[in-house]
Structure formats: structure tokens, C-alpha cells
C-alpha positions in Angstrom: -1.0 -11.4 29.1 -0.8 -14.0 26.4 2.6 -15.1 25.1 3.5 -17.3 22.2 7.0 -18.8 21.8 8.0 -20.6 18.6 10.9 -22.9 18.3 12.2 -25.6 15.9 13.3 -23.5 12.9 16.7 -23.9 11.2 18.6 -24.7 8.0 17.5 -27.9 6.2 18.3 -29.3 2.7 15.5 -29.6 0.1 13.5 -32.7 0.8 14.2 -32.5 4.5 11.9 -32.1 7.5 11.4 -29.8 10.4 8.9 -29.6 13.3 8.0 -26.3 14.6 6.5 -25.8 18.1 4.5 -22.9 19.5 3.9 -22.9 23.3 1.2 -20.5 24.6 0.8 -19.1 28.0 -1.7 -16.7 29.5 -4.7 -17.8 27.6 -7.3 -20.6 27.7 -5.4 -22.3 24.9 -7.7 -25.2 24.4 -10.6 -23.2 23.2 -8.7 -21.0 20.7 -8.2 -21.6 17.1 -4.5 -21.4 16.2 -2.6 -20.7 13.0 0.8 -20.9 11.5 1.8 -18.1 9.1 4.9 -17.4 7.2 6.6 -14.4 5.6 9.3 -14.6 3.0 11.6 -11.6 2.2 9.7 -9.1 0.1 6.4 -10.9 0.4 3.3 -10.5 2.5 2.6 -12.7 5.5 0.5 -15.7 4.5 -1.5 -18.4 6.2 0.1 -21.8 6.1 -2.2 -23.9 8.3 -5.0 -23.5 10.7 -6.5 -25.7 13.4 -9.7 -25.1 15.4 -10.2 -25.9 19.0 -11.8 -29.1 17.9 -8.9 -30.2 15.7 -10.3 -29.3 12.3 -7.5 -28.3 10.0 -7.0 -26.6 6.7 -3.9 -25.7 4.7 -2.6 -23.4 2.0 -2.6 -25.2 -1.3 1.2 -24.9 -1.5 1.7 -27.1 1.5 -1.1 -29.6 1.3 0.2 -33.1 1.6 3.5 -31.9 3.0 2.7 -30.0 6.2 0.6 -31.2 9.2 -0.7 -28.9 11.9 -1.6 -30.4 15.3 -2.1 -29.4 18.9 -1.6 -30.7 22.4 -4.1 -28.9 24.7 -2.4 -30.4 27.8 0.9 -28.9 26.8 -0.6 -25.7 25.4 1.3 -26.2 22.3 0.6 -26.2 18.5 2.9 -27.9 16.1 3.7 -27.7 12.4 5.3 -30.8 11.0 7.0 -29.9 7.7 8.1 -32.6 5.3 9.5 -32.6 1.8 10.7 -29.0 2.3 11.4 -26.9 -0.8 13.5 -23.7 -1.2 10.2 -21.7 -1.6 9.3 -22.7 1.9 12.1 -20.5 3.2 10.5 -17.8 5.4 10.0 -16.7 9.0 7.2 -18.8 10.5 4.9 -17.3 13.1 2.1 -18.8 15.2 -1.0 -16.9 16.0 -3.8 -17.1 18.4 -6.6 -16.4 16.0 -9.1 -15.4 18.8 -6.8 -12.9 20.5 -4.9 -11.9 17.4 -1.7 -12.5 19.3 1.6 -13.4 17.5 4.8 -15.1 18.4 8.2 -13.7 17.6 8.8 -16.0 14.7 11.3 -18.7 13.8 13.4 -18.8 10.7 13.2 -21.7 8.3 15.8 -21.9 5.5 15.7 -24.6 2.9 18.9 -24.7 0.9 21.5 -27.1 -0.4 
């Protein structure tokens, strides 16, 4: 049974940085495309960043140039480095195994002064 566990969220001031981690167990992580999504209060869940098994990435326009997705196939972990955070980045962030359609429990990111 696949499990995804996110960590690294928290409260940060505008302009600050956070790094989210998502560790996966129970699947052949290295061959699966992974994604980071977020859901703000009252809004639909949206794709933030995606990475293929080969390391090809793409990003939502709203985070291009500020966020970086990466993966470590030895540690079965996908990361989301978030820089220059803005209040509109406030949301619960989820990772997803895009092949198995499996989700983590989410981690809260709050950007506020």
C-alpha cells in the first residue's frame, strides 16, 4: 500500500522560503511521475509543479521562477523549494503520485507578516 508523507510547511513572512518534502513508501517511486498541488480556502485544488521519472519539470505560471521541484530516487522523496513566498501562496500543499493517483495528507503553508 503506497503512503505519501509531506513535511516542511509552516508560517513564513512574505519574501521568505520554505522547502517541502514528500517521502513515499510502498511503490516503485523512481518510475512514477510526481506532483505538488495546493488548495487555498474556498478554492479548487490546483497543480503547482510536476516532475517526471526522468526529471522533466513543469510549473504553474504563478510559481515559475520562484518554486523548484526536485526528486531523490534513492530517498524516495520529492521536494518543493519555495522562494519569494507571497500571501497568495497560502494553502495546504499536497504531493501526489500521478501514476497511482495517491495523495499525502497535506501540509499547511501560511505566508503572512
